[in-house]
N, C-alpha and C positions, 0 to 999 in steps of 0.2 A: 599516551593514547594508543600507540601501536600495540602494546601488550594486550590492552583491553579489546581492541578491535580484533586481534588475533584469537582471543578467547571466544569472541562472538562468532567468528567463522567456524571454529572448531565445534561450538555448540550446534550451530546450524547443520553442519555436516553429520553430526551424530544423530540428530533428531530426524532427519530425512531418511537415514539408513534404517532407524528403528521403525518409522512409519511404513516404508516400503516393504521391509522384510516381513512385517506382520501380514502382508497380503499374499505370501508365497503359497498359502494353501488355497487361494481363491481363483488362480488363473485357469483352473479347470473350467471355468465358465467361458473362457475364451478359446481354449485349445483342448480338444479331446485327447485324453491320454490313450496311448496305443495299448490295445489289449494283448495279453500274453496268448499266443496261439495255442490251440489245442493240438495234440498229436493226432496222426491219422487214425481213423477208427479201425479196430481189428476184430474179426469174428472170433467166436469162442472156439471154433474148429481149426483155427490157424495152426495149432500144434500138430494136427493130424496130417499136415502136408509133408512132414518129415517121416519117412517110413521107419517103423521099429524093426529090430533084428528079426522078429518073428513074422514080419509082414513083407511080402515082396513088393518091390517098387513098381508102381503102375506106369512110371515114365518109360520103362523099357519095353512095355507091351501096351501101347495106347489102345490097340484093338483087341485086347484080351477078352476071354469069354466072361460072361456075367457070372458064371459059377466061380471062377477064381476070385473075382471081386467080392462075391458073397461070402466065401469061406474065409477071406482075409479079415472080415469084420465079425466073424462068429466068435463069441466069447468062449473061453476055456470051459470044458465040461459039456459041450454040445449045445445046450440051450435050444430054444425054439427056432427051427430053420426059417420060420416065417419072419422072424425079427431081423434076419439078414438083409432083407429088402430095405430096411431103414438106412443102411449105410449108403445105398445108392442115392437116397435123398440128401444125405449130408454132403455128398460130393457136389451137389448143386450149390452148396455154400461157397464153393471155390470161386464163384462169380463175384464174391465180396472183394476179391483181389483188385477189382476195379477201384476200390476206395483208395488204392495207393496213389491215385491222382492227387489226393489231398496232401501228399508229401511236399507239394509246392509251397505249402504254408510254412515250411521250415525256414524259409528265407526271412520270415518275420521275427525269428527268435531274437534278433539283435535289437528290436524295438520294444523295450520293456517299459511298463508304466512306472513312474517314479514312486517311491515310498510315500505313505501319508505325510502331509505336512512339508514335503519337499517341492521346490519349483520344478516345472516341467523342463525337459532338456531343450526344448525349442521355445524361444521367447514368444509370447503372445503378440498378435498383430496390433492389439490396442491395449490400453491400460485402464479400461473401464472398471475392472474389479477393484482397483485402488480408489478411484473416484467415488464409487458407490458406498464406500465405508466412511466417507467424510461428510460433515455437516455443510450446509450451504443450499444452493439451488441448482437445478439442472437447466434452468432458463438462462438467458443472456443478461438478465437484470443484474444490477450491482448488489453484491452480497455484503451485508454488514458483518464485519469480522467480530466485533464485540470482544469477549474474553477467550475466544476459541484459538487453538493453536494452529490447525490446518483447516482450510476452508475451500469448498468447491464453489465454482461459479461457471455456468455453461459447460464447456468441454475441457476445462482444465482445473487444477487446484493450485493453491499457493500457501506457503508457510515458511518458516515457523514464526508466526506473529507474536506468540508469547515471548519467545526469546528476543525478537526484534524490539519489542516495547521495553524490555528490561535493559537491553543494551543502549537504547536511545536515551532512556532516563539517566543511566550512568554516565554516558559520554556528554550529554547536553549540560549536565550539572557541573562537570569538572573541567570543561574547556570551552573556548569560544569557537573552536573549529566545527565545521559542519559534520555531524555524525554520519558515517556510512554504515548502512545496515546490510547484513547478509541474509538473503532469503532464497527460497527455491521455488521453481514452477514445475508442475507435473502435468504435461499435456496428455490428452487422450490418445493422440496418434504418436507413433514413433518415427514419423517420416520428416518432422520439422527440422530445419537446419539452424534455427535461431529463435530467440524469444525477445520480444520487444515490449517494454513497459512505459506507458505514458502517465506521468505523475502530475496531478493537478491538486493544489491546495484549495480547500473550500473557502478560504479567506478571500475577501473581496480584493480584486485587482491583481491576483496572482497569475503568473504565466505558466502554462504546462511545460514540462521538461520530459525528454525521452531518454530512456536507458535501454541499451541493447546488449545481449549476451549470446555468445555461441559456445559457452562453456558447458558441455554436456557431461554429466556424471552418471554413474550407474550404482545401483544397490541390488545385488543378486542379478535378476534378469530385467529389472525396472530401470527406466531412464528418467532423468530430471535435469533441469537447468539451474545452475548456480548463478544467482544475480546479486549485484551490489548496488544498492540505491542510496543516494545522498538525500537526507532529510534536513533541509536548512532551517525549518522552523517547526515548532510544535503545533498541534491542532489536528484537524480532520483532513485526511488525504484520500483522494480517489485514484486508484491504480487500474488503468485499462491495460489489459495484458493480451498479447497475441502471440501465438506459436504456430506458424504455418496456417492451417485451416481452423485451428482451435483458438477460442477466445474466451475471456471472462473479465469480470469487473469486481473490484474489492474496495470497500470503504473502511479505512482503518484510522484509529486515533492514536497519536503519539503525544505523551505528556512528559514534562520535566519532573 
C-alpha cells in the first residue's frame, strides 16, 4: 500500500503544479506590471547647444551684441539677412532644458515588466486569478464535486478530486486499511498559517472528524496547502474547509 500511496502523493503534487502554473499569465489582474519608463524628452535643437568650429561660443560672451548672434546663424552664401532673426527665436528653445528634470525617472529602469506569459516578479496579494478559472461557486454554499478535478467553493478551492477518487478505489479494493488520500487546498489569501478540514460522512450516525495541515507548498508564485485525509468508508462525504479567513464546502463521493 505504501507504494500506491506514494504514487497518489506524486500525482497530486504534479496536478496542483499544472493547475497553478497555468494561471501565470493572469496575475496581471492582481498586480499591475511596472511600465518601462520613457527617456527624457529632448528638443530638436539640442545639437545646436554645441558650437561648431565656424560658430563662436556664446558662453564666453553672454552679453554679446545681437549682430554677432545674427551673423553666427547666417547660412553660407549670404542669404536674406531678415532670416537671421529666426535664430534668436530658436535660442528660446534652450528653455526646454528644463525637461532634464524628467531624468529622475531613470531610477525606474530596474523595474521592468515581465515578458508575456511569465509571472510577475512580486507575488500577488491574493490568488483570485486562480479561483476564477475553476468551476464551482463563489458563495459559501457546499459545492458538489461530481466528476470535476478542481472545484471552487467560497474563497478557496480544492483538488485533485479525480486523482483522489481513483486512488481510493484502488486502495479500498486491495486492502482493509483505511485509505489516506492526498489533496490540496488553494485559499484566496496568502496570509493563512494553516488549513483545517472537517469531514462528515452523509451516512446516518457518523461522527465528524477534523484534519489540520500546516504544510504550505508553492508552484511558481502561488501557494497551496497539501492535506492528507483518511476516508474510512465509501459514500458521500462533506468537507468543510477553512484557511484563515477563507472558507469553503465540498461534497464528494468515493466509491470502491
